[in-house]
N, C-alpha and C positions, 0 to 999 in steps of 0.2 A: 371351855378349854379346848384348843385344837389337839388333834389325835397325831402323835409322833410316828405315821407309819414308816418314816424313812430309817428309823433306826433299824428295822429287819429287812432292809432292802440294799443288798450289795450295790455300791455302785451309785448310792443315793445320799445326798446330806442335806440336812435341814438347816444348820446353819453355818455360819463361816468358820465358827469356832470348832464346831464338830469336824469340818473339812480340814481345817488346819491341824487338828489331832491325827487325822488319818494321815495326813502328808508329812507328819512327824514320823510316824509309825514305818512308812514307806520309804522314807530317807535313811531310816537306821538300818531296815532291812537290807535297802539298795547298796550301802556303804561296806555293810559286813559281808554280804555276799561277794559284792565285788573283789574286796581284799583276800577272801578266802579262795575263790575262784582264780585269781589272777596268782597267787602264791602257788596254787597248785598247778597252772599252766607252766609257770617258770621252772618248777622242780621238774614237772614232767618230761621237758625237755632239754635240761639243763647240759646233757652230755654234749650238744651240737656246740655249746659254750666254750668246751676245752678244745675244740678243734682248733687249727691254724686258719686265717683269715681265707687263705685260697681253697682250702679244703671246704670251708663254709659256704662258699660261692659255688662248690662244685655239688653240694647236695641240693642246690635248687634245679627244678626241672621245669622245661616248656616255659609256661606263662609266668610261673613266680621267677624264672631266671631272667625273661624279657623285662618285666616291671621292674625289677630290682636294677636292672642295668641302668634306666634313668636317673636313680639315686646315686648310682656310682658316677655316671655323667657329672651331676651335680657337685660332688665331692672332690672329684679329680680334675675339675676345671680350674683354670689358673684364677680365675674370680666368679663370685656368685654371678654376675651379669654375664658372664661367658657362657656359664652353664646353663642360664635360662636362654641364652641365645642358641646353643645348641639343640635345645628342645622345641624353639620355635623354628629353627633351619635344619631339622634333622634329615640327614642324607644318609646315615648309617642302618636304618631300618628297613626301608623299601628301595634300596638301591635299584636303579638310577635316579630315581625319584627323589624328590626334596619335597618333605612333609612338616607340617606344624605337629608335633606328636602331643601338644597340649589340647589341640582339637580333636586329635585322631584317637588318643586314648585316655583313659580315666588314670592319669598319673599325677594329679595334684599333690596327693599325699606322699609322693616320692619327691617332688620338687620342695614342699614344705618341710620334710623331715631332713632333705639334704641341706637345706637354708641352715635349720636348728642346728644341724650337727657342727657345720662349719663355725657357726657363731659360738658354740660351746667348745669345738677341738681343733678349729683351724689354727693357723699359724697365729693369729693374734685373737684366738678364742678365750672366753672366760675360764674354761677350765683348765688352762696353761697355769693358771694361778694357784691351781689346787695340788695337793701334796699326792694323791693317789693315781694310780696309772689309769690314765683315759680309756674308755670303752672303745671298740673297733668299731668299724662303721655296721658291720653285721648284728653285732651285739646290741648296739643302741636301737637298731631297727626292729630286733627280736624284742626287746622289753616294751618298746611303744606299742606293737602289735599287740602283745599279751596283756597289756595294760588295758587296751581298747576292747579287747574281747572280754576281759574281766568286767569292764563297766557295762558293756551290754547285759551279759548276765544280771549284773547287780539291777539294771533297769528293769528286766523281767520279772526278778523276784519283788522289786520295788512296786511293780504295776499289780502282781497278784496280792501282796498285803494292801495295797489301797483300794482296790475293788471289792476285796472281801473283809476290809477292816481287822485282818487277823496277822498276828506274827507267825502263828502255826503254817498259815496258809503260803506265805513267802518261802519260809525255810522248808516246806515239803516241796514246792517248785525246786529248789535248789537241789535237793535230795534226789528228784526224777532227773535232773540235769546232768548230775554225776553219774548216775545209774546207767545213762547212755552214752556216756563218753567213753568210746572203746572204738577202737581201730578204724578212726575216722568218721565214726557214725554221726556224732553229733556236730562236728566241726573239721574243718580239713587245716589245722593248725601245722601239721607236719610239713605243709607247704605255705610257709607263712606270707609270703607277698601276695596270695590270691586276693582279688578284690572283695570277695565275700568279706574277707576276715576285717577289712577297712569298713564296708558298707552295713554289716549286720547290726551293729551298735545304733546307727541311725534309723534302720527299720524298726527295731525296739522303740527307739524314741518317737518317731511318727505315731506308732500303733498307742503309746503310753499317752502321748499328749490327746491324740484325737479321742482316746477313752475318756480322759479327763474331762474334756469339752462336751462331751455326751452326758456324761455323769453330772456335771455342774447344769447342764441345760435341763436335768430332771425336776429340779427344783427352783431354777432361775432362768425363765422362758427366753428364748433365743440368747443364750449367753454369748455375751461379746468381750470376753476377757483379752485385752490388746495383748498382752503378753504371752498368753497360751497361743494366740495365731501368730505372733512373730517366732515365738520357739517352733511352731508347727513350720512355719516357713523355712527357718533357719535349718532345722532337721532335714527337711526334704531337699534343699539345696545340696546340703553336704553329702546327703545318699547318693543323688545325681551325679556329684562330681567324683565320688569314690567307686561306684559298681555300675557297670553298663546295663547291668540287667535291672536297675533300681526304676526305670520306666515302666516295667512290666509289675513290679511290686506295689507302686503307687495307682497303677491302674486296678489293680485287685481293691485296694482299700477304696477306691471311688466305686467299682463295682459292689463292693459289701455294704458300704452305706447306703447305695441305691436302692439295694435289696430290701434293708431295713425300712427305707422309707415307704417302699412302695406296699409294704405289709402294713401300713397305717401309722407308724409311729410319728409323733410330731417333730420331725427334723428337716422341715423343708427348708428354713434361712440357713440352717448349719449346712445342708448339704449344698446350697448355693455357694457359701462361703469356702466349703472344703475345694468344691471346683475351682473358683477363683484364685484359691491358696496354691494348689498344686499347678495350675497353669502359669501362675507368677513364678514358683519355682523353677517349672521348665523353662520359662523365658529366661530367668535368671542364669539357669544351667547352659543355655544356647549362647548366652552373651559371655559368661565367664571361659566357654571354650570355643570362643572367636567363631559363632555362626556354625555350631556342630550340625552339619545337615542329619546326621543318624538320630540326634535328638528331636529336630524339627519334624521328621517322618515317623517318630515312635507311636505307639498305640496310646501313649498318656494323653496325649492332645486330641486324638480322635474319640477315646472313651468319654474324655472331659466334654466335648462338644457333643456327644451324641446323648450323653446324660441330662445336659443343660437343655438341649432341644426337647427331650422326652418330658421334662419337668414343665418347660414355659408352653410348647406348644398346645398341649391339652388344656392349659389353664387360658390361652387365647381363644381357643375354639368354644370353651363353657363361658368366658366372658361374651364371645361373640353372640352365642345363641341363648344364653340365660345366664344368669347371676351364679356366683360360686357358692354355695352354702359353707358355713363355718360350723364347726363341730364344738364338741364339748371343750376342747383344749384349744380354743381362739385361732385354729389353723385352717387350712383347706380342709374340709371335711373329707373322709376315707369312703371310698367306694370301690367295691371289688372292681367292678367293670373298668373305671377310670385307671385304676393301677395295672390292670393287664393292658389297656391301651398304652400308657406309659412305657411299659417294657416292650411292647411291639415297636413303639415309635423309637425308642433306644436302641433296639436291634437292626431296625431298618436304616436308621441315620448311620450308625457304626459301620453297617454293611456298605452301604452307599459310600461313605467318606473313604473307605478302604479300598473299594473296587477302582473310587476314581483316582486314587493315589499309585495305584499298582505299579504303573510304568515309572513312577518316580522312587518308591520305597523300596531301594533294592538293597538297602543295608540291614534290614531284619527280615528279608523275604526268606532266608534259610530257617529262621526260626519256625515259620509256618511249615515248611518242609519237614521239619523234624516233627512238629505235634502231628503232621498227616501220617509221616512213616512209623510213628508210636503205636497209631490205632489200626496201620495196616501196613504189613509188610510188601504188600504190592504197589506201596507208594513211594518207594525209595527213589532218591536222586544223589548224585554225588555228594552234595551238601549235609544231607541228611545222615548217610550212611559212616561217612567219616567220623562223625559226632558220636557214633556208637561203635565204633572198631575197637577190640580189644576188650570186651566187655565194660565200654564206657560208661561212665557216672551219668551219661545223658539217654540212658534207657530206663525202662521200668524198674521199680526198685525190687532187689532180687529177694529171693526166698531166704536167703542165708541171712540179710539185713533185717527181715521182718522177724527172724527167729530172734535175732540180738536185742530187737525192741522188747519182743516178747519176755525174755528172761530179766529184761530190766523191771517186770511188773508194770509197765507204763500203759499200757494198752486197758488194763481192767480199770484202773482208776479214771483213765481219760474217759472211756466211753461211759462210764457210770456219771461221771460230770457232764458230759456232753448231753446225755439223756436228762439231767435235770434242767438244762438250760433250754433245750429244746421244749419240755413241758413247760417252763415258764412263759416262753415266747408263745406257745397255744392258749395259754392262760390270757396272756396280753392280747391276742387277736381276738379272743372270745369277748373279753372286756370291751375292746376297740368295738365289736359289731353291735353288742347290747347297748352300750352307751350311745351309740349313733343311732341306734333304734329307737330308743326310748327319748333321744333328744329331738328326733322327728315327730314323735307323738306329742310332747311338751311344748313344742312350737305351735302345735295346732288348736293348743287348750283357748278356751273362752274365756275373754274378760278376766284377765289375771293381772293384778299389779305386783311386781316383784320388787322387793327393795333389796338394795345391795349397798355394801360398804365401800365407801371410797378411802381415800389416803387419811382423811379425817373421819375416824370413828364416830362423831357426832352427827357427821354430815349424812342425810339420807336422800337416796337417789330415787326417784319414782318413775317408771317406765308403763305406759298404758298400753294395753292389748285391747283390741276391739271387743266388746261385750263383757261384761262384769256381772251378768245375771246369775250364773251357777256359785258364784263365790261371795258371800256377802263381807265385802272389805271396801273401807273407805278409799275414794279416788283421792282425797283431798284433806286436809287439815286433820291429819294424824297426829295425836299426841305423844308425847314421848314414851308414855308407859306402854302404849300400844304399840310402838314401833319395837320397844324392847320385847315385847311377845313377840312379835312377828319374826324379828332377827333370830331370837333363841329358837324359834320352832323351824327355820329353815335350815334343813339338813346342810352340815357342812361338808366340804368334799371328802374328808375323812370319813364321814359317818357314812357315806354311800356304801363302801365297803367295809364298814367296822369291824367285821369278822378279821380283819388282818392284822387289827391291835393285839398284842399281845399284853397278857396281864401282868408280864415284869414291870410294866411302867405304871400300872394302877396300884401295885402294892409299894410302889415308890414314891406316890404322889405326896405324902405328906413331906417326906424327906426333900423331895425334888421340886416341890410345888413353885417355890419362887424362881427356879432354874428355868422351869418350862414355861411359866408365863414370860420371862425376858424373852425365850424363844418363839412364845406366840405373838409376841408384839412384834417381831420379825417377820413372822410369816404373815400376820395382818397387814404391814405395810405393802406386801407385795401383792395383797388382792386388788386386783383391778375391778372398777365398775362395770357393770354389765352392759354390752354394747348393742347397739341395733344394727341388724344387716338386713339385706335385701334376700327375700326367699321369693325366687321367681319375678314376678313384676310387683307382687303385693308385699307391702312392708310388714314384716314380722318381726319379732325380737327373738335373738339368740339365747338359747338358756346356757351361760356361759358359766361352767362350773369352775371352782377356782385352781390356780395352778397347782394347789396342793394335791388334787386327783392323780396327776402326773405322776406321782411317786410311785404307783403300781405300774406304770410302763417304763420298763427299763431298756431304752433304746441301746445302751452301753453293752448289755449282755446280748442284745439281738447281733450288734454289729460285730462282736466278738465271735459268735458261732460261725457267723457268714465267713469271716476273714480266716478263721483257723481252718474251716471247710476249703477255702481256696488255697492255702499252703500245703494242707494234706493232699488235695489232690495233685497240685504241683509235684509235691516230693513222691507220689506214687508214680506219674509217668516220668518224670526225670529225677531219676535216684540222687543226683547232686544237689536238688533243692530241699532234701530231706534237713538242710541246716537250717531252714525256714520253719518246717513243720513240727520236727522234734523240739527246740525249746517253745514253742507256741503250746504245743500238746502238754508240755511239763507244766507250763502256766494254769491250763484249763485243768489239770488234774490237781493242782494245789488247792483249787475252790473247796474241795469237798474237806479240806484240813481247816476250814473256817466254821467256828461255831454259828455266827451270825447268818452265813450262807445257808447252813441246814436248816435253822431255824424259818429262814425265809423261805424255803422250799417246801418244807413241811407245813407252813402256813397256807402256801398255795394248796396243796393236796387236800388239808383240812377243811378248807373254805371254797373250794372250788365250786361245789353244788349249791352253796348259797348265794353266790352273784346273781344268777338270773332273779331269785325271787327277790332279793333287797334292792335291786334296783327299779323295778316298778312300784315297789314300795314307797321308795324315795320319790319317784315321779308323781305318784299320786298325792303324796305327802306335800308338795308345793300346791296342789290344787286346795286341800283342805286347811292347810296351816294349822296343823295340831300338834300338841305338846308331845314329844316321842323321847323324853327325857328317861322315863322309865324303861321303855322299849328299848333303848340304848344299853342299858344296864344288862339286858337279856342277849344282848349280841355279842358280849365278850366272855358268857360262859364258857365257850370253847376254848378261849385263848386262857380262860383260868386253869384249865388241865396243865398247860404247860409249865405252870408254876408248882414243880415237884421236883423232889429230889432225884427219883427216878429219871426225869427228863435231863437234869443236869449232868447225870451220871452217864446216860447214854450219849450224850453231847460229846461229853468229855472223853469217853472211851472211843467214839468215832474218830475225832479229829487226832487225837494221840496215836491212835492206828494208822490212819495216813501218813501222819508225820514219821512214825517208825518204819513203816512199810516202805516210803519213798527212800530212806536212807540205809534199809537193809541190803538193799543191792549194789551197795558203793562197788564200784569195778576193781577189786583188789589187783587182778591181773594189769591194769593199768599203772600201779605203783611199782610192779616189776619192769614194764616195757619202757624204759627211761629213754632209750634211742628209739627214734621212730621208725617203722617200717620202710618208708619211703627214702632210702638212703641211697640218694642217686650219685654219691661222690665215688665213682667207679674209676678203676686203674685206666680202663680204655678211655674214658672221657678225658682224664686228666694226660694221657699221654697225646692223644690227638689235638689237645690245646698247646700242649708244650711243644710240639712238632710244628704246628701252624704258626706260631709265634716265632719259631726259630727259621722256618724255612720259606714261607710265603711273602713276598714282598709287600712292605707295608702300604696302607690305603688301598689294598686289594679288595674285591668283592667276591662274596663266595655264595654260590646257590646251595640249600641245603633243603631238608624238611623242617617243619616249624619248631620240632622240640630241641633238635641239636642246633638249629641256627640262633634260638634263643641264648643257648650257653656260649656260643661262638660270640656273639654280640656282648656278653656279659665279661667274658675272659680273656677277650682279643680287642684289638682296635680295627677290626676287619668291618667291611660294610657288609649285610647281608640283604638276601633278595627276598627272603619271605620269612615270617614270624608267627606267633601263635595267635594273634587277633583276626580273628576270622571273619569278623562282620563286614568290612571291605570288599565289594564286587572284584576290585582288582588282587587283593589278596587269594581269594576263592580261584581264580583263574591262575595265579602263579602256583597255587597247591597242586591243582591239576597237570600243570607242566610236570611237576617234579613226581607225580605218579605214573606220568608216561614210563618212566623207566621200570615200574612195577609192573607195567602193561607190556603190550608188544609194538611199540611205537618205532618206528625205524630209527637207528641210533643218528642218522643223517640230520634228520629233523630235528633232534635235541641239539645236536651241533649247531645247526642255525640258529635256532631260535634263542640258544643260550646268549649268544654275542648281540644279535640283531635287536631283541628287545631288553635284555637284561645286562648286557656289557660286561660280562663275567667269563672267566675263563676256568673257574673250579667249582666241581661238585662234590659235595660231601654225602654220601649215603650210609645207611644203617642197613645193618644185615637183617635186622627184624622187619625191615621194609620189602625183603625179599625172600620172605619164609612165611610159611603157616604153622602154629601151633598144632603137633601132632597128638598131643595129652588135650586139647580142648577144640574138636573140631566145629563144635556148635558155636564157638565165639566168632565174631565176625574179624576178620584179618585184612593185610594189606591188599591182598590179591580180591578179595570180596570188595573192597572200593574200587580198585581199577577196573573192576568190570562194569562200573558205573562212570565211566569217564563220558564227556559229551560229546567227543570224537568218536564215534563207534569202531571207527577204522584201528585205533590204537586199542581197543580192547582184546583180549586174547581170546582166541574161538576154541572149543574144545578142551580136551583134557591136556594142559600145556603144563609141565613140570616146571620148578622155580628156574632151572639152569636155562631153559629154553626162553625166558624172559628178557626184557633189556636191561635189568639191572645186573645180568651175569654175562649178556651176549657183550656188553660195553666193554668186557675184559676179553672175551673169549672168540669173539668172532673176528677173524681174520680179514674177511672181507669188508668189515665197517671199523676199521681202525683210525677213528676221530679221536680217540681220548686215549690218553695212557695213563696207568694206575702208577700213582708216585708214593701212595701211602696205604698201608693197611694195618689194622689190629684186629682184635678179636670182636670189634662190635663195628667199627666206621673204617670206610675207604674213601681215600682223595683221588678223584679223577681230575687230569687236566687237560683242558682241551688244546688240541695240536694247531699249529698254524697253518693259515690256509695254503701256504708254500710247502709244508711238510710233505715228504715223499709218499707216506702212508695215507694223507688226505687226498694226495692227487689221484693216487692208485686206486683209493676207495670209490672216489668221483667217477674214475673211469671205466673202473669195471661195472659199478653199479648194479652189484649183486646182492640181491635180497634173498637170502633163505627163509623160506617159511618156518614159521616158530615150531611147527610140531615135527620139521624135517631137520633141524639144527642137532647136527652130531655132539651133544654135550659131554657123554661119557669120555670119548676119546680125547676131546678138549681138555677135561678136567684132567687128566692124566697126563697130558704132554706137558713134562717139565720144562722143556726148552722155550716152549711158545707162551704156555699160559702163568708160567711161576717165576721162572729164573730172570727175565726182564725186571721185574718188580724188586726182586731180593737183591740181586747184582747192583742194577743201576740206581737203585734209589735206597732201599732198606738197609742195606750194608754201608751205603754212602752217607748217609744224613739222619740215619734214626739211632738214637742212643738206646732205645729199647728194642732193636731188632730183633734179636733171640727170643725175648719174651713175647714178643707180637706174633712170631711166627708160630711157636707152639700154643700160644693161645688160641689162634686161630683154627690151628689144626684140631684143637680140642672142640671149639666151636662147630666144625665143620660134622664132625662125628656126633654132637650132642643134637646138633638142630635138622642135619640132613640124613644122619646116618649112613654116610658114605665112608667105609672103613679105609679104603684104597686110596683116597685122597689124603685122609689124615695120616696114614702110613707113610704117604711119600712126602709128606711136610715134616714128620717127624725125623724120618731117617737122613733128610736133607739138613735139618737143622741141628741133629748131632755131630754130622761130618762138618758143619760150617762152625758150630760153638762147641766141641769137645770138651772145654774147661769152664763151660757157664754152669753153675749150680741150677740155675731156673729150669735150663733145658733138660739137664740131667734129672732133677725131681720130677718134673713133668713127663719125660719119657720112662721113669720108674714107675710111676702110677700108671700110665697106660699099660705097660706091659703086665703090670700085676692086675688091674681090674678089668682090662679089655682083651688082651690078647692070653691073659690065663698062664703065663710063664712061670718057670718053677722058680722058687724062693732063692735058688742059688743063682740064677741069672740075674733076678731083681735086685739082691740086696748089692751087687757090685755098683749098681748105678745109685741105689740109695746112699751109700757110703761115701762114694766118690762127691755125691751131691752134699753131702753133709761135710766133709774135709774142706770143701771149696767154699761152704758157706759161713763158716765159723769167724772169719774176719768180718762179716756184716750181720752176726749176732741172728740168726734167723732161726728163732726157736720153733717155727711151724714144723720146718724141716727135721729138726732134733725128735720132735714128738712123733712126727711120721715115721722115722727110723726105729724110735724105741718101740712103738706099738707095732710096726711091721716084723721086729725081732720077737717080739714076746708071742705074737699069734702066730708066726711061721716056724719058730723053732723051739718053743717052749719055754717056760718062765725059768724053771728049775735048772734047765742046762744052759740058759743064757742071762742067769742073774747077774752074774760076775761082769759081763760085758755092759747089761743095761746100767748098773749102778755106776759102773765108770763113765758112760757117755753122759749121764745127767751129772753126778757129782764134780766130775773134772772138766767140765764145760766152762770157758772163760765167761761167758754171758751170764751163766747161772751163778757163780761166785761172784760176780761184781754185783748183780741183783740181790744177793742175799746179804753184802755188804753196806748196800745202799742205805740211807736214812731216807725216808718218806718224802721228806721236803727237797732233796736232791734229784728226785726220780725223774722230773720235767727236763730239767737241764741236761741230764745224762741220755734220755731218749733223743733228744734233740741233738746233742753232740755226737753221737753214733748212728744217728741217722736210722733208727729203728722204728720210726714212722714215716712212712712214705707210700702216699697213695698210690703213686704210679708203679711201684713195685710190689701192690697187693698188701702192704703192711700198713693197715688203718689202726688206730688206737685200740678198739674194740677186738682186733684180731691179736694185738699184742697181749691185752689182759687175758683173751683166752688160752693164748699158749701158755702164757705164767700159771693160769690156773689149772691148765692140763697137766702141766709137769708136776705141781702141787698135789692133785688128786691122783696121778698114777703112783707117785711115792707113797702115799698114805695108803692106798690100796696094796702096794706091794709091803708096806712095813706090816699090815694088819694080817696077809695072806702068808708071808714069808720071814717073819720076824726071826725064827730060828735058822733058816738058811741064811740069812744076811748076817747072823754072829759067825758063819763058818768063811764068809768072804774076807778078802783084804780091807774093806770098807768097815768104817765105824759107824754103828746103828745110830748113834745119837748124832752124827752128821747129818743122816739121812733124815732124821725126824726134825732137826734144827732147819734145814733146807726147807723141808716139806711146809712146816709151820711158818716160816718166812715168808715163802712164796704165796701161801695161801692168804695171810694177811695183807700182803702187798696187792694181789688181786681183789681182795675186799675191800681195801681202802681207794682203789683206784676205780673200780666200778660194781659195786655191790649186786648190780641187777645183770651183769653178764651171764649169758646163757650157761656158761660152763659153772659159773658160781652157783646158781640156781639150781641146776643139774645134781651137783656134788655136796649141797648143802648138808645132807643128813649124813655125808661120810664123815665131815669132820665134826658136826655136832650131836649126833646121835639121836636125833631128832628132826621132824619134816619142819621146815621154814614156817612160821607162825604169822599171823597177819599183824600182831605187834612188831614184828622183825620187819615186816616189809614197811609198815609205817614209819619205822624208826629209821631205815636206810633210805627211804623216800626222803626224809625230811634233813636227815644229817649225812648220809652218805655221799 
């Protein structure tokens, strides 16, 4: 009876029936995990769904906004055909060039989702016949992405379950995934349209399918499942279409498989097929992207060809100069020397191809610049340093991120699991070496007749080797009884390493005999006759041990070790790629929650010392052909010890500990952080977009930096010159052009290039592209990037302050009046290029005075109201900006916060007060400036506060109300001001309206009274915060001054009712608002519990 070694081998299956059972387990875990994680993701970011559609689009930033804009193009086009045509002939993304967006960018998902949305919710859509309200385009997109990410997590957990044959392992992986879901650590779903959010499910799909193929190959040599390879090709194509980084990921998969192969694992044919499959996927992707040059020059093709050459070239050489011996697994024999040769060949071929195409492979050249700069700060170029600006996620993983992972507990279990895999691989390598060594010895035996089973058990094949003198055996005429004796005496493949057999099966022989016999029949049918091969020039026989022996060589685990190491390395050097490393690490950590995996590893440790002695015994056994049935019983004595209650208890304790440990670190803080931290729906961006749509001629083009350019493309119909997709060399050149302003380039050069090359008259700049954060001097900023401009003449030399750079001189330098500032708010400035015939341009060209940057008198210019500020405010701001007053004071505040120049701030504030004496926003800002920055007396400050409050009440500004109340309470004393405070709160019309409202009417009330307006700094979260603050202040007032309230003219019950109603309102609108979390204990007399967090996360 054949031994069932595979029962204790994770990733190994003896029969198709056992494989089906594991697949069913994996599917159950995958579906369950997907549902759990998808629900969690949707609830985690659910507050975004409450925003208006325009506000939702404002939350998108940089790449996210850019990719989503193509989805908008499909939805807003008159027809689907017209939308596709817009993408094929896109003149809005790289104006004035017309490009094929489907070829340049990975936006097939936007195309597909846009078409599906139109089919569902378009004018003739299916959903028009449904009774419920249709989803907005953003909400539909939102749900699809979260479902895809949940599916990816499900694939990972199912993969862990299949590999270890354990439910506990799969759910432990899910626990570790949750434990690392914090502050964008595991995935960046706060930026929904990022390419990795679409590509990651297919990354896990390719890894899962490839591991399955390797697993099947363990018991079914050169597994050629057509469905599996088709699925592999399909996942690879979808990955290539959805994520531009996919070619690097697939390259690591080829490299990891190649590393497994050169260690001696018998996967030669599978490696060849994998290379062919990935190259077919690559060429399919090239065809789908209309001949993408980026994909053609990508490393995937180079790595594939290099590995293919390294595998085939040594084989050709060995065939040319001598026959290739075959080993005990029926494949090319393992040789450390030739494995080293293959590795060297692969490296040389890859390097040669790379060097040959360097002049042509310009699309990914910046990637290698980034890699060089990561390992050496002296290797920076403009392309590399811009990726690392602002503490970018293209730098090394940070200490803070490592601490977060450490808190999750993942490191301990992951490294323990990784160690077990490494030991397993060393065991495999040792066995490969020993079996190969004794195979050579056995092949030199004298005159042995070896009998093997063919597909017909009754048929005997006899193979003769020269000299039969030493072993008495008939060369012919062997009768049936002798044959049976000989066959029984020949050690089975399993008996060579019989100590791996656990006695769990032995004790169940009686109960499972019939089942095992059926499985034995399956195995016997797979045993092939021993083949003759050429060894050197003399024909000798190959000692072909059955495929059954390969159960102890787990190429699936070896591959996963190399793959996770690749991802961990990438995650270390490029922080953003932790989205690859952390999920995979969670899967590897989950292995230790499997009883079968732990048993398998323990059997390796227990039997490792017996391998060497068993193999020569079995080789000698072939010579003597003696009966070893009694000896085989002794070989299982070690395994018998595992059949004990203590062993089962330890295994149960270990696996349940891993499971509970993984879920113990559930990130409770994530249940409270409902609104993501990357809230980019700022008032400055909203005002800019509104002003551009109103004041810039339609079909105009705008030059800007990458981030705001993406938002302009999404929120307006204007053409943009620059976008965030940095791979194309043309875009890198345009990015450098925009950084001329950050450097010290002459304004005249910018003026000329802007029209000659880009045919545009407008530039939008950000204040953060002309400043450096004083609180983080070690972080790479825009000035550092500008110091690496290719044109060294445009770099700033010496100690140049921001106001002496191009971004300020374009406004302040009277000798270079090539542009006029037509719009400004706290963050963004719009400059218009003057006409060639403009007197200022003619004067600037005629004088051609270029003051050196370090001599530019910026202080005098900044304080010159008539020359530097009045033209903008009088000619443009007051004339065409609906938020002019707000923009002036916001900008004044930023000047103080960013540059620390109080004189300029004071100048702008005072002129704003003169120009807008009745504007509540201006008065409130100025009151805060007097209070916090100038230190004026409370009597002076309260005048502006009270005036701002009186003017704001028609607009229901609760923030101003609370600021006034808190100022009075702190500056004049609660006891003296109690009457006034209660009057301000309880008699406020907006407070009365909110108290009388039913919760179902709140949304229409907010909309009707314009209490939610991002352009006026009135977001939904800020509204809830203000309501909560009023309720909390009243509660504190009631607790501390209950007796004093009785002595006022106000009814204490009115205060109590108002307090409780406002608290309930804020709790129902946003139970995780920062004010609600802060004052929870004040209203409930206890700290907020975990059960409270879970309840409001699910039902709040």
